[in-house]
Predicted model as a PDB file, atoms N, CA, C, CB and O in Angstrom, pLDDT in the B-factor column:
MODEL        1                                                                  
ATOM      1  N   MET A   1      39.008  19.949  33.849  1.00 55.00           N  
ATOM      2  CA  MET A   1      39.637  20.583  32.468  1.00 55.00           C  
ATOM      3  C   MET A   1      38.821  20.225  31.612  1.00 55.00           C  
ATOM      4  CB  MET A   1      41.041  20.166  31.977  1.00 55.00           C  
ATOM      5  O   MET A   1      38.259  19.143  31.780  1.00 55.00           O  
ATOM      6  N   LYS A   2      38.475  21.144  30.278  1.00 63.00           N  
ATOM      7  CA  LYS A   2      37.571  20.854  29.214  1.00 63.00           C  
ATOM      8  C   LYS A   2      38.380  20.012  28.457  1.00 63.00           C  
ATOM      9  CB  LYS A   2      37.015  22.045  28.439  1.00 63.00           C  
ATOM     10  O   LYS A   2      39.594  20.150  28.310  1.00 63.00           O  
ATOM     11  N   ARG A   3      37.440  18.834  27.814  1.00 67.00           N  
ATOM     12  CA  ARG A   3      38.463  17.762  27.004  1.00 67.00           C  
ATOM     13  C   ARG A   3      38.776  18.228  26.041  1.00 67.00           C  
ATOM     14  CB  ARG A   3      38.055  16.476  26.592  1.00 67.00           C  
ATOM     15  O   ARG A   3      39.882  17.851  25.657  1.00 67.00           O  
ATOM     16  N   ASP A   4      38.154  19.099  25.272  1.00 66.00           N  
ATOM     17  CA  ASP A   4      38.334  19.828  23.958  1.00 66.00           C  
ATOM     18  C   ASP A   4      40.154  20.678  24.029  1.00 66.00           C  
ATOM     19  CB  ASP A   4      36.771  21.185  23.858  1.00 66.00           C  
ATOM     20  O   ASP A   4      41.024  20.666  23.158  1.00 66.00           O  
ATOM     21  N   ILE A   5      40.167  21.195  25.136  1.00 59.00           N  
ATOM     22  CA  ILE A   5      41.564  21.739  25.323  1.00 59.00           C  
ATOM     23  C   ILE A   5      42.626  20.592  25.359  1.00 59.00           C  
ATOM     24  CB  ILE A   5      41.647  22.581  26.680  1.00 59.00           C  
ATOM     25  O   ILE A   5      43.683  20.863  24.789  1.00 59.00           O  
ATOM     26  N   LEU A   6      42.555  19.735  25.756  1.00 61.00           N  
ATOM     27  CA  LEU A   6      43.524  18.639  26.049  1.00 61.00           C  
ATOM     28  C   LEU A   6      43.728  17.795  24.464  1.00 61.00           C  
ATOM     29  CB  LEU A   6      42.808  17.544  27.418  1.00 61.00           C  
ATOM     30  O   LEU A   6      44.705  17.069  24.279  1.00 61.00           O  
ATOM     31  N   GLN A   7      42.759  17.995  23.488  1.00 70.00           N  
ATOM     32  CA  GLN A   7      42.619  17.281  22.195  1.00 70.00           C  
ATOM     33  C   GLN A   7      43.087  17.970  21.040  1.00 70.00           C  
ATOM     34  CB  GLN A   7      41.288  16.951  21.947  1.00 70.00           C  
ATOM     35  O   GLN A   7      42.964  17.531  19.896  1.00 70.00           O  
ATOM     36  N   LYS A   8      43.752  19.308  21.416  1.00 73.00           N  
ATOM     37  CA  LYS A   8      44.030  20.340  20.226  1.00 73.00           C  
ATOM     38  C   LYS A   8      45.205  20.979  20.833  1.00 73.00           C  
ATOM     39  CB  LYS A   8      42.745  21.494  19.825  1.00 73.00           C  
ATOM     40  O   LYS A   8      45.552  20.977  22.014  1.00 73.00           O  
ATOM     41  N   LYS A   9      45.868  21.641  19.591  1.00 79.00           N  
ATOM     42  CA  LYS A   9      47.097  22.357  19.919  1.00 79.00           C  
ATOM     43  C   LYS A   9      46.578  23.717  20.415  1.00 79.00           C  
ATOM     44  CB  LYS A   9      48.128  22.483  18.647  1.00 79.00           C  
ATOM     45  O   LYS A   9      45.759  24.441  19.849  1.00 79.00           O  
ATOM     46  N   VAL A  10      47.392  23.983  21.911  1.00 77.00           N  
ATOM     47  CA  VAL A  10      46.636  24.947  22.497  1.00 77.00           C  
ATOM     48  C   VAL A  10      47.186  26.533  22.417  1.00 77.00           C  
ATOM     49  CB  VAL A  10      46.495  24.484  23.880  1.00 77.00           C  
ATOM     50  O   VAL A  10      48.339  26.703  22.022  1.00 77.00           O  
ATOM     51  N   ASN A  11      46.605  27.361  22.682  1.00 85.00           N  
ATOM     52  CA  ASN A  11      47.135  28.614  22.443  1.00 85.00           C  
ATOM     53  C   ASN A  11      47.777  29.025  23.843  1.00 85.00           C  
ATOM     54  CB  ASN A  11      46.010  29.625  21.892  1.00 85.00           C  
ATOM     55  O   ASN A  11      47.744  28.262  24.809  1.00 85.00           O  
ATOM     56  N   TYR A  12      48.415  30.402  23.883  1.00 88.00           N  
ATOM     57  CA  TYR A  12      48.898  30.697  25.182  1.00 88.00           C  
ATOM     58  C   TYR A  12      47.792  30.620  26.570  1.00 88.00           C  
ATOM     59  CB  TYR A  12      49.472  32.134  25.001  1.00 88.00           C  
ATOM     60  O   TYR A  12      48.016  29.971  27.592  1.00 88.00           O  
ATOM     61  N   GLU A  13      46.786  31.307  26.350  1.00 88.00           N  
ATOM     62  CA  GLU A  13      45.664  31.307  27.192  1.00 88.00           C  
ATOM     63  C   GLU A  13      45.493  29.860  27.652  1.00 88.00           C  
ATOM     64  CB  GLU A  13      44.409  31.873  26.477  1.00 88.00           C  
ATOM     65  O   GLU A  13      45.989  29.556  28.737  1.00 88.00           O  
ATOM     66  N   GLU A  14      44.911  29.031  27.016  1.00 82.00           N  
ATOM     67  CA  GLU A  14      44.648  27.665  27.128  1.00 82.00           C  
ATOM     68  C   GLU A  14      45.798  26.890  27.931  1.00 82.00           C  
ATOM     69  CB  GLU A  14      44.467  27.109  25.723  1.00 82.00           C  
ATOM     70  O   GLU A  14      45.551  26.225  28.937  1.00 82.00           O  
ATOM     71  N   TYR A  15      47.245  27.062  27.318  1.00 81.00           N  
ATOM     72  CA  TYR A  15      48.210  26.411  27.919  1.00 81.00           C  
ATOM     73  C   TYR A  15      48.392  27.135  29.555  1.00 81.00           C  
ATOM     74  CB  TYR A  15      49.535  26.506  26.899  1.00 81.00           C  
ATOM     75  O   TYR A  15      48.843  26.441  30.466  1.00 81.00           O  
ATOM     76  N   GLU A  16      48.040  28.402  29.759  1.00 84.00           N  
ATOM     77  CA  GLU A  16      47.976  28.910  31.296  1.00 84.00           C  
ATOM     78  C   GLU A  16      46.924  28.121  31.973  1.00 84.00           C  
ATOM     79  CB  GLU A  16      47.603  30.543  31.463  1.00 84.00           C  
ATOM     80  O   GLU A  16      47.118  27.694  33.111  1.00 84.00           O  
ATOM     81  N   THR A  17      45.876  27.914  31.369  1.00 84.00           N  
ATOM     82  CA  THR A  17      44.884  27.270  32.009  1.00 84.00           C  
ATOM     83  C   THR A  17      45.308  25.769  32.619  1.00 84.00           C  
ATOM     84  CB  THR A  17      43.760  27.205  31.017  1.00 84.00           C  
ATOM     85  O   THR A  17      45.039  25.360  33.748  1.00 84.00           O  
ATOM     86  N   MET A  18      45.976  25.123  31.668  1.00 79.00           N  
ATOM     87  CA  MET A  18      46.341  23.834  31.699  1.00 79.00           C  
ATOM     88  C   MET A  18      47.545  23.752  32.935  1.00 79.00           C  
ATOM     89  CB  MET A  18      46.824  23.387  30.160  1.00 79.00           C  
ATOM     90  O   MET A  18      47.793  22.772  33.638  1.00 79.00           O  
ATOM     91  N   LYS A  19      48.035  24.749  32.957  1.00 80.00           N  
ATOM     92  CA  LYS A  19      49.017  24.591  34.000  1.00 80.00           C  
ATOM     93  C   LYS A  19      48.536  24.919  35.325  1.00 80.00           C  
ATOM     94  CB  LYS A  19      50.155  25.375  33.734  1.00 80.00           C  
ATOM     95  O   LYS A  19      49.300  24.767  36.279  1.00 80.00           O  
ATOM     96  N   SER A  20      47.691  25.229  35.449  1.00 84.00           N  
ATOM     97  CA  SER A  20      46.586  25.544  36.872  1.00 84.00           C  
ATOM     98  C   SER A  20      46.062  24.068  37.343  1.00 84.00           C  
ATOM     99  CB  SER A  20      44.930  26.653  36.378  1.00 84.00           C  
ATOM    100  O   SER A  20      45.625  23.901  38.481  1.00 84.00           O  
ATOM    101  N   HIS A  21      46.136  23.033  36.405  1.00 81.00           N  
ATOM    102  CA  HIS A  21      45.593  21.715  36.816  1.00 81.00           C  
ATOM    103  C   HIS A  21      46.449  21.471  38.061  1.00 81.00           C  
ATOM    104  CB  HIS A  21      45.719  20.499  35.640  1.00 81.00           C  
ATOM    105  O   HIS A  21      45.811  21.727  39.081  1.00 81.00           O  
ATOM    106  N   PRO A  22      47.593  21.090  38.270  1.00 82.00           N  
ATOM    107  CA  PRO A  22      48.223  20.719  39.247  1.00 82.00           C  
ATOM    108  C   PRO A  22      48.188  21.442  40.468  1.00 82.00           C  
ATOM    109  CB  PRO A  22      49.277  20.586  38.883  1.00 82.00           C  
ATOM    110  O   PRO A  22      48.286  20.989  41.608  1.00 82.00           O  
ATOM    111  N   ILE A  23      48.047  22.532  40.129  1.00 83.00           N  
ATOM    112  CA  ILE A  23      48.000  23.810  41.535  1.00 83.00           C  
ATOM    113  C   ILE A  23      46.373  23.290  42.238  1.00 83.00           C  
ATOM    114  CB  ILE A  23      47.903  26.133  40.727  1.00 83.00           C  
ATOM    115  O   ILE A  23      46.272  23.037  43.438  1.00 83.00           O  
ATOM    116  N   ILE A  24      45.305  23.201  41.371  1.00 86.00           N  
ATOM    117  CA  ILE A  24      44.115  22.866  41.755  1.00 86.00           C  
ATOM    118  C   ILE A  24      43.963  21.670  42.442  1.00 86.00           C  
ATOM    119  CB  ILE A  24      43.388  22.881  40.802  1.00 86.00           C  
ATOM    120  O   ILE A  24      43.339  21.575  43.499  1.00 86.00           O  
ATOM    121  N   GLY A  25      44.512  20.760  41.874  1.00 84.00           N  
ATOM    122  CA  GLY A  25      44.637  19.329  42.290  1.00 84.00           C  
ATOM    123  C   GLY A  25      45.505  19.326  43.833  1.00 84.00           C  
ATOM    124  O   GLY A  25      45.134  18.584  44.742  1.00 84.00           O  
ATOM    125  N   LYS A  26      46.516  20.114  43.961  1.00 86.00           N  
ATOM    126  CA  LYS A  26      47.007  20.368  44.983  1.00 86.00           C  
ATOM    127  C   LYS A  26      46.389  20.668  46.203  1.00 86.00           C  
ATOM    128  CB  LYS A  26      47.618  21.068  44.727  1.00 86.00           C  
ATOM    129  O   LYS A  26      46.480  20.034  47.254  1.00 86.00           O  
ATOM    130  N   GLY A  27      45.747  21.698  45.972  1.00 87.00           N  
ATOM    131  CA  GLY A  27      44.763  22.245  46.927  1.00 87.00           C  
ATOM    132  C   GLY A  27      43.658  21.261  47.193  1.00 87.00           C  
ATOM    133  O   GLY A  27      43.555  21.055  48.402  1.00 87.00           O  
ATOM    134  N   THR A  28      42.719  20.524  46.400  1.00 88.00           N  
ATOM    135  CA  THR A  28      41.937  19.655  46.430  1.00 88.00           C  
ATOM    136  C   THR A  28      42.463  18.762  47.489  1.00 88.00           C  
ATOM    137  CB  THR A  28      41.729  19.154  45.202  1.00 88.00           C  
ATOM    138  O   THR A  28      41.878  18.653  48.567  1.00 88.00           O  
ATOM    139  N   ILE A  29      43.628  18.075  47.192  1.00 87.00           N  
ATOM    140  CA  ILE A  29      44.425  17.076  47.831  1.00 87.00           C  
ATOM    141  C   ILE A  29      44.710  17.690  49.478  1.00 87.00           C  
ATOM    142  CB  ILE A  29      45.911  16.835  46.851  1.00 87.00           C  
ATOM    143  O   ILE A  29      44.317  16.945  50.376  1.00 87.00           O  
ATOM    144  N   LYS A  30      45.266  18.795  49.826  1.00 88.00           N  
ATOM    145  CA  LYS A  30      45.581  19.616  50.912  1.00 88.00           C  
ATOM    146  C   LYS A  30      44.242  19.714  51.761  1.00 88.00           C  
ATOM    147  CB  LYS A  30      46.140  21.034  50.411  1.00 88.00           C  
ATOM    148  O   LYS A  30      44.366  19.609  52.982  1.00 88.00           O  
ATOM    149  N   SER A  31      43.012  19.899  51.247  1.00 89.00           N  
ATOM    150  CA  SER A  31      42.023  19.969  52.020  1.00 89.00           C  
ATOM    151  C   SER A  31      41.280  18.857  52.448  1.00 89.00           C  
ATOM    152  CB  SER A  31      41.344  20.699  51.556  1.00 89.00           C  
ATOM    153  O   SER A  31      40.131  18.978  52.874  1.00 89.00           O  
ATOM    154  N   ASN A  32      41.864  17.780  52.362  1.00 87.00           N  
ATOM    155  CA  ASN A  32      41.509  16.487  52.863  1.00 87.00           C  
ATOM    156  C   ASN A  32      42.619  16.125  53.879  1.00 87.00           C  
ATOM    157  CB  ASN A  32      41.368  15.415  51.687  1.00 87.00           C  
ATOM    158  O   ASN A  32      43.810  16.090  53.572  1.00 87.00           O  
ATOM    159  N   VAL A  33      42.039  15.806  55.359  1.00 83.00           N  
ATOM    160  CA  VAL A  33      42.708  15.512  56.417  1.00 83.00           C  
ATOM    161  C   VAL A  33      43.694  14.325  55.916  1.00 83.00           C  
ATOM    162  CB  VAL A  33      41.738  15.183  57.582  1.00 83.00           C  
ATOM    163  O   VAL A  33      44.911  14.425  56.072  1.00 83.00           O  
ATOM    164  N   LEU A  34      43.057  13.125  55.267  1.00 86.00           N  
ATOM    165  CA  LEU A  34      44.303  12.222  55.241  1.00 86.00           C  
ATOM    166  C   LEU A  34      45.212  12.172  54.236  1.00 86.00           C  
ATOM    167  CB  LEU A  34      43.992  11.019  55.327  1.00 86.00           C  
ATOM    168  O   LEU A  34      46.057  11.284  54.127  1.00 86.00           O  
ATOM    169  N   PHE A  35      45.057  13.205  53.403  1.00 84.00           N  
ATOM    170  CA  PHE A  35      46.059  13.401  52.119  1.00 84.00           C  
ATOM    171  C   PHE A  35      46.894  14.747  52.442  1.00 84.00           C  
ATOM    172  CB  PHE A  35      45.133  13.597  50.522  1.00 84.00           C  
ATOM    173  O   PHE A  35      47.970  14.882  51.861  1.00 84.00           O  
ATOM    174  N   SER A  36      46.544  15.557  53.163  1.00 84.00           N  
ATOM    175  CA  SER A  36      47.346  16.900  53.276  1.00 84.00           C  
ATOM    176  C   SER A  36      48.570  16.704  53.198  1.00 84.00           C  
ATOM    177  CB  SER A  36      47.187  17.652  54.431  1.00 84.00           C  
ATOM    178  O   SER A  36      49.256  17.312  52.377  1.00 84.00           O  
ATOM    179  N   LYS A  37      49.139  15.685  54.167  1.00 84.00           N  
ATOM    180  CA  LYS A  37      50.712  15.731  54.208  1.00 84.00           C  
ATOM    181  C   LYS A  37      51.425  15.566  52.949  1.00 84.00           C  
ATOM    182  CB  LYS A  37      51.250  14.677  55.082  1.00 84.00           C  
ATOM    183  O   LYS A  37      52.561  16.016  52.797  1.00 84.00           O  
ATOM    184  N   ILE A  38      50.655  14.794  51.841  1.00 83.00           N  
ATOM    185  CA  ILE A  38      51.444  14.700  50.474  1.00 83.00           C  
ATOM    186  C   ILE A  38      51.141  15.467  49.612  1.00 83.00           C  
ATOM    187  CB  ILE A  38      51.398  13.595  49.828  1.00 83.00           C  
ATOM    188  O   ILE A  38      51.546  15.227  48.475  1.00 83.00           O  
ATOM    189  N   SER A  39      50.444  16.478  49.826  1.00 85.00           N  
ATOM    190  CA  SER A  39      49.728  17.399  48.884  1.00 85.00           C  
ATOM    191  C   SER A  39      50.635  18.171  47.826  1.00 85.00           C  
ATOM    192  CB  SER A  39      48.974  18.445  49.729  1.00 85.00           C  
ATOM    193  O   SER A  39      50.404  18.458  46.652  1.00 85.00           O  
ATOM    194  N   TYR A  40      51.762  18.415  48.648  1.00 83.00           N  
ATOM    195  CA  TYR A  40      53.248  18.917  47.794  1.00 83.00           C  
ATOM    196  C   TYR A  40      53.513  18.160  46.616  1.00 83.00           C  
ATOM    197  CB  TYR A  40      54.670  18.723  48.679  1.00 83.00           C  
ATOM    198  O   TYR A  40      54.132  18.626  45.659  1.00 83.00           O  
ATOM    199  N   CYS A  41      52.917  16.644  46.682  1.00 84.00           N  
ATOM    200  CA  CYS A  41      53.707  15.977  45.595  1.00 84.00           C  
ATOM    201  C   CYS A  41      52.697  16.192  44.480  1.00 84.00           C  
ATOM    202  CB  CYS A  41      54.132  14.328  45.875  1.00 84.00           C  
ATOM    203  O   CYS A  41      53.296  16.172  43.405  1.00 84.00           O  
ATOM    204  N   VAL A  42      51.444  16.383  44.332  1.00 83.00           N  
ATOM    205  CA  VAL A  42      50.581  16.640  43.559  1.00 83.00           C  
ATOM    206  C   VAL A  42      50.955  17.801  42.523  1.00 83.00           C  
ATOM    207  CB  VAL A  42      49.521  16.846  44.319  1.00 83.00           C  
ATOM    208  O   VAL A  42      50.722  17.797  41.314  1.00 83.00           O  
ATOM    209  N   HIS A  43      51.697  18.968  43.405  1.00 81.00           N  
ATOM    210  CA  HIS A  43      52.035  19.939  42.461  1.00 81.00           C  
ATOM    211  C   HIS A  43      52.985  19.521  41.228  1.00 81.00           C  
ATOM    212  CB  HIS A  43      52.640  20.997  43.211  1.00 81.00           C  
ATOM    213  O   HIS A  43      52.802  20.141  40.180  1.00 81.00           O  
ATOM    214  N   TYR A  44      53.889  18.622  41.252  1.00 81.00           N  
ATOM    215  CA  TYR A  44      54.910  18.386  40.423  1.00 81.00           C  
ATOM    216  C   TYR A  44      54.430  17.005  39.557  1.00 81.00           C  
ATOM    217  CB  TYR A  44      56.299  18.250  41.308  1.00 81.00           C  
ATOM    218  O   TYR A  44      55.249  16.437  38.834  1.00 81.00           O  
ATOM    219  N   THR A  45      53.375  16.632  39.656  1.00 80.00           N  
ATOM    220  CA  THR A  45      53.027  15.374  38.933  1.00 80.00           C  
ATOM    221  C   THR A  45      52.942  15.555  37.299  1.00 80.00           C  
ATOM    222  CB  THR A  45      51.602  14.857  39.505  1.00 80.00           C  
ATOM    223  O   THR A  45      52.821  14.580  36.558  1.00 80.00           O  
ATOM    224  N   HIS A  46      53.009  16.732  36.880  1.00 77.00           N  
ATOM    225  CA  HIS A  46      53.026  17.051  35.388  1.00 77.00           C  
ATOM    226  C   HIS A  46      54.062  17.258  34.747  1.00 77.00           C  
ATOM    227  CB  HIS A  46      52.415  18.015  35.078  1.00 77.00           C  
ATOM    228  O   HIS A  46      54.120  17.429  33.529  1.00 77.00           O  
ATOM    229  N   GLU A  47      55.318  17.261  35.812  1.00 78.00           N  
ATOM    230  CA  GLU A  47      56.526  17.599  35.197  1.00 78.00           C  
ATOM    231  C   GLU A  47      57.341  16.743  34.366  1.00 78.00           C  
ATOM    232  CB  GLU A  47      57.242  17.958  36.061  1.00 78.00           C  
ATOM    233  O   GLU A  47      56.958  15.574  34.401  1.00 78.00           O  
ATOM    234  N   HIS A  48      58.282  16.945  33.673  1.00 77.00           N  
ATOM    235  CA  HIS A  48      59.135  16.169  32.818  1.00 77.00           C  
ATOM    236  C   HIS A  48      60.607  16.148  33.501  1.00 77.00           C  
ATOM    237  CB  HIS A  48      59.142  16.811  31.309  1.00 77.00           C  
ATOM    238  O   HIS A  48      61.127  17.208  33.848  1.00 77.00           O  
ATOM    239  N   ILE A  49      61.297  14.824  33.692  1.00 76.00           N  
ATOM    240  CA  ILE A  49      62.577  15.143  34.282  1.00 76.00           C  
ATOM    241  C   ILE A  49      63.575  16.185  33.520  1.00 76.00           C  
ATOM    242  CB  ILE A  49      63.265  13.849  34.438  1.00 76.00           C  
ATOM    243  O   ILE A  49      64.540  16.645  34.129  1.00 76.00           O  
ATOM    244  N   ASP A  50      63.295  16.556  32.105  1.00 79.00           N  
ATOM    245  CA  ASP A  50      64.047  17.708  31.627  1.00 79.00           C  
ATOM    246  C   ASP A  50      63.472  19.095  31.758  1.00 79.00           C  
ATOM    247  CB  ASP A  50      64.310  17.509  30.292  1.00 79.00           C  
ATOM    248  O   ASP A  50      64.006  20.069  31.229  1.00 79.00           O  
ATOM    249  N   GLY A  51      62.304  19.165  32.518  1.00 74.00           N  
ATOM    250  CA  GLY A  51      62.032  20.497  33.044  1.00 74.00           C  
ATOM    251  C   GLY A  51      61.306  21.197  31.746  1.00 74.00           C  
ATOM    252  O   GLY A  51      61.149  22.417  31.722  1.00 74.00           O  
ATOM    253  N   LYS A  52      60.847  20.300  30.603  1.00 76.00           N  
ATOM    254  CA  LYS A  52      60.263  21.157  29.593  1.00 76.00           C  
ATOM    255  C   LYS A  52      58.649  21.073  29.794  1.00 76.00           C  
ATOM    256  CB  LYS A  52      60.753  20.670  28.075  1.00 76.00           C  
ATOM    257  O   LYS A  52      58.009  21.225  28.754  1.00 76.00           O  
ATOM    258  N   VAL A  53      57.974  20.875  30.867  1.00 73.00           N  
ATOM    259  CA  VAL A  53      56.559  20.934  31.027  1.00 73.00           C  
ATOM    260  C   VAL A  53      56.229  21.815  32.275  1.00 73.00           C  
ATOM    261  CB  VAL A  53      55.973  19.492  31.159  1.00 73.00           C  
ATOM    262  O   VAL A  53      56.889  21.670  33.304  1.00 73.00           O  
ATOM    263  N   TYR A  54      55.205  22.738  32.195  1.00 74.00           N  
ATOM    264  CA  TYR A  54      54.543  23.489  33.067  1.00 74.00           C  
ATOM    265  C   TYR A  54      55.504  24.377  33.938  1.00 74.00           C  
ATOM    266  CB  TYR A  54      53.719  22.610  33.856  1.00 74.00           C  
ATOM    267  O   TYR A  54      55.307  25.563  33.670  1.00 74.00           O  
ATOM    268  N   PHE A  55      56.345  24.224  34.761  1.00 74.00           N  
ATOM    269  CA  PHE A  55      56.927  25.068  35.701  1.00 74.00           C  
ATOM    270  C   PHE A  55      58.511  24.963  35.414  1.00 74.00           C  
ATOM    271  CB  PHE A  55      56.484  24.640  37.206  1.00 74.00           C  
ATOM    272  O   PHE A  55      59.337  25.649  36.016  1.00 74.00           O  
ATOM    273  N   GLY A  56      58.767  24.204  34.614  1.00 76.00           N  
ATOM    274  CA  GLY A  56      60.252  24.201  34.254  1.00 76.00           C  
ATOM    275  C   GLY A  56      61.196  23.552  35.354  1.00 76.00           C  
ATOM    276  O   GLY A  56      62.416  23.718  35.320  1.00 76.00           O  
ATOM    277  N   ILE A  57      60.584  22.834  36.289  1.00 81.00           N  
ATOM    278  CA  ILE A  57      61.274  22.008  37.194  1.00 81.00           C  
ATOM    279  C   ILE A  57      62.246  20.726  36.662  1.00 81.00           C  
ATOM    280  CB  ILE A  57      60.208  21.507  38.043  1.00 81.00           C  
ATOM    281  O   ILE A  57      61.687  19.935  35.901  1.00 81.00           O  
ATOM    282  N   LYS A  58      63.542  20.487  36.980  1.00 81.00           N  
ATOM    283  CA  LYS A  58      64.108  19.643  36.638  1.00 81.00           C  
ATOM    284  C   LYS A  58      64.255  18.427  37.534  1.00 81.00           C  
ATOM    285  CB  LYS A  58      65.032  20.146  36.289  1.00 81.00           C  
ATOM    286  O   LYS A  58      63.732  18.504  38.646  1.00 81.00           O  
ATOM    287  N   ASP A  59      64.835  17.420  37.231  1.00 82.00           N  
ATOM    288  CA  ASP A  59      65.076  16.214  37.861  1.00 82.00           C  
ATOM    289  C   ASP A  59      65.223  16.318  39.487  1.00 82.00           C  
ATOM    290  CB  ASP A  59      66.314  15.648  37.222  1.00 82.00           C  
ATOM    291  O   ASP A  59      64.372  15.897  40.270  1.00 82.00           O  
ATOM    292  N   LYS A  60      66.203  16.823  39.785  1.00 83.00           N  
ATOM    293  CA  LYS A  60      66.438  17.061  41.285  1.00 83.00           C  
ATOM    294  C   LYS A  60      65.455  17.755  42.112  1.00 83.00           C  
ATOM    295  CB  LYS A  60      67.597  17.794  41.459  1.00 83.00           C  
ATOM    296  O   LYS A  60      65.238  17.656  43.320  1.00 83.00           O  
ATOM    297  N   GLY A  61      64.848  18.549  41.127  1.00 85.00           N  
ATOM    298  CA  GLY A  61      63.954  19.667  41.842  1.00 85.00           C  
ATOM    299  C   GLY A  61      62.412  19.002  42.048  1.00 85.00           C  
ATOM    300  O   GLY A  61      61.533  19.594  42.674  1.00 85.00           O  
ATOM    301  N   ILE A  62      62.228  17.691  41.429  1.00 86.00           N  
ATOM    302  CA  ILE A  62      60.943  17.200  41.559  1.00 86.00           C  
ATOM    303  C   ILE A  62      60.849  16.015  42.565  1.00 86.00           C  
ATOM    304  CB  ILE A  62      60.462  16.816  40.229  1.00 86.00           C  
ATOM    305  O   ILE A  62      61.358  14.947  42.224  1.00 86.00           O  
ATOM    306  N   PRO A  63      60.229  16.120  43.797  1.00 87.00           N  
ATOM    307  CA  PRO A  63      60.292  15.210  44.910  1.00 87.00           C  
ATOM    308  C   PRO A  63      60.193  13.545  44.521  1.00 87.00           C  
ATOM    309  CB  PRO A  63      59.094  15.642  45.867  1.00 87.00           C  
ATOM    310  O   PRO A  63      59.491  13.142  43.593  1.00 87.00           O  
ATOM    311  N   ILE A  64      60.804  12.879  45.165  1.00 88.00           N  
ATOM    312  CA  ILE A  64      60.888  11.416  44.621  1.00 88.00           C  
ATOM    313  C   ILE A  64      59.258  10.777  44.748  1.00 88.00           C  
ATOM    314  CB  ILE A  64      62.128  10.419  45.664  1.00 88.00           C  
ATOM    315  O   ILE A  64      58.839   9.860  44.041  1.00 88.00           O  
ATOM    316  N   GLU A  65      58.530  11.425  45.722  1.00 88.00           N  
ATOM    317  CA  GLU A  65      57.038  10.770  45.917  1.00 88.00           C  
ATOM    318  C   GLU A  65      56.501  11.270  44.620  1.00 88.00           C  
ATOM    319  CB  GLU A  65      56.043  11.318  47.369  1.00 88.00           C  
ATOM    320  O   GLU A  65      55.875  10.440  43.961  1.00 88.00           O  
ATOM    321  N   SER A  66      56.621  12.418  44.149  1.00 86.00           N  
ATOM    322  CA  SER A  66      56.380  12.838  42.789  1.00 86.00           C  
ATOM    323  C   SER A  66      56.551  12.045  41.612  1.00 86.00           C  
ATOM    324  CB  SER A  66      57.067  13.807  42.583  1.00 86.00           C  
ATOM    325  O   SER A  66      55.742  11.857  40.704  1.00 86.00           O  
ATOM    326  N   LYS A  67      57.667  11.621  41.743  1.00 86.00           N  
ATOM    327  CA  LYS A  67      57.936  10.805  40.428  1.00 86.00           C  
ATOM    328  C   LYS A  67      57.313   9.487  40.584  1.00 86.00           C  
ATOM    329  CB  LYS A  67      59.510  10.601  40.101  1.00 86.00           C  
ATOM    330  O   LYS A  67      56.965   8.891  39.565  1.00 86.00           O  
ATOM    331  N   LEU A  68      57.165   9.059  41.523  1.00 87.00           N  
ATOM    332  CA  LEU A  68      56.549   7.804  41.976  1.00 87.00           C  
ATOM    333  C   LEU A  68      55.222   7.911  41.343  1.00 87.00           C  
ATOM    334  CB  LEU A  68      56.481   7.612  43.583  1.00 87.00           C  
ATOM    335  O   LEU A  68      54.855   7.090  40.503  1.00 87.00           O  
ATOM    336  N   ILE A  69      54.524   8.862  41.708  1.00 84.00           N  
ATOM    337  CA  ILE A  69      53.356   9.128  41.105  1.00 84.00           C  
ATOM    338  C   ILE A  69      53.258   9.094  39.524  1.00 84.00           C  
ATOM    339  CB  ILE A  69      53.002  10.340  41.579  1.00 84.00           C  
ATOM    340  O   ILE A  69      52.509   8.387  38.850  1.00 84.00           O  
ATOM    341  N   ILE A  70      54.177  10.008  39.095  1.00 81.00           N  
ATOM    342  CA  ILE A  70      54.161  10.079  37.734  1.00 81.00           C  
ATOM    343  C   ILE A  70      54.515   8.666  36.873  1.00 81.00           C  
ATOM    344  CB  ILE A  70      55.117  11.172  37.428  1.00 81.00           C  
ATOM    345  O   ILE A  70      53.872   8.425  35.851  1.00 81.00           O  
ATOM    346  N   TYR A  71      55.346   7.943  37.241  1.00 82.00           N  
ATOM    347  CA  TYR A  71      55.659   6.640  36.979  1.00 82.00           C  
ATOM    348  C   TYR A  71      54.571   5.880  36.990  1.00 82.00           C  
ATOM    349  CB  TYR A  71      56.549   6.146  37.790  1.00 82.00           C  
ATOM    350  O   TYR A  71      54.336   5.272  35.946  1.00 82.00           O  
ATOM    351  N   THR A  72      53.835   5.747  37.893  1.00 85.00           N  
ATOM    352  CA  THR A  72      52.860   4.789  38.524  1.00 85.00           C  
ATOM    353  C   THR A  72      51.790   5.145  37.598  1.00 85.00           C  
ATOM    354  CB  THR A  72      52.499   4.971  40.183  1.00 85.00           C  
ATOM    355  O   THR A  72      51.499   4.118  36.985  1.00 85.00           O  
ATOM    356  N   CYS A  73      51.054   6.143  37.203  1.00 78.00           N  
ATOM    357  CA  CYS A  73      50.044   6.652  36.442  1.00 78.00           C  
ATOM    358  C   CYS A  73      50.529   6.326  34.991  1.00 78.00           C  
ATOM    359  CB  CYS A  73      49.784   8.187  36.747  1.00 78.00           C  
ATOM    360  O   CYS A  73      49.601   5.820  34.359  1.00 78.00           O  
ATOM    361  N   LYS A  74      51.566   6.436  34.321  1.00 76.00           N  
ATOM    362  CA  LYS A  74      52.096   5.970  33.362  1.00 76.00           C  
ATOM    363  C   LYS A  74      51.605   4.324  32.881  1.00 76.00           C  
ATOM    364  CB  LYS A  74      53.452   6.173  33.721  1.00 76.00           C  
ATOM    365  O   LYS A  74      51.265   3.947  31.759  1.00 76.00           O  
ATOM    366  N   TYR A  75      51.687   3.684  33.910  1.00 80.00           N  
ATOM    367  CA  TYR A  75      51.329   2.089  33.781  1.00 80.00           C  
ATOM    368  C   TYR A  75      50.079   1.819  34.208  1.00 80.00           C  
ATOM    369  CB  TYR A  75      52.219   1.145  34.581  1.00 80.00           C  
ATOM    370  O   TYR A  75      49.753   0.635  34.120  1.00 80.00           O  
ATOM    371  N   ILE A  76      49.228   2.623  34.676  1.00 74.00           N  
ATOM    372  CA  ILE A  76      47.828   2.302  35.172  1.00 74.00           C  
ATOM    373  C   ILE A  76      46.907   2.165  34.292  1.00 74.00           C  
ATOM    374  CB  ILE A  76      47.328   3.179  35.991  1.00 74.00           C  
ATOM    375  O   ILE A  76      45.755   1.905  34.639  1.00 74.00           O  
TER     376      ILE A  76                                                      
ENDMDL                                                                          
END                                                                             
């Protein structure tokens, strides 16, 4: 993803581009034999518990494995 998109207020088209980021990541992980079984987790790693980001998925709809990735990334 282009850094300039991440550092400014985005318009609708740019936001839609940003939403594709976790889907692309999921596909990349899925193509790796070692990680293919956990690829579904990557799809949800940019969600917020309140559902206000990307796909509108809330707390119980986010797999626990994805939550672990989300929280781990916050502290790395």
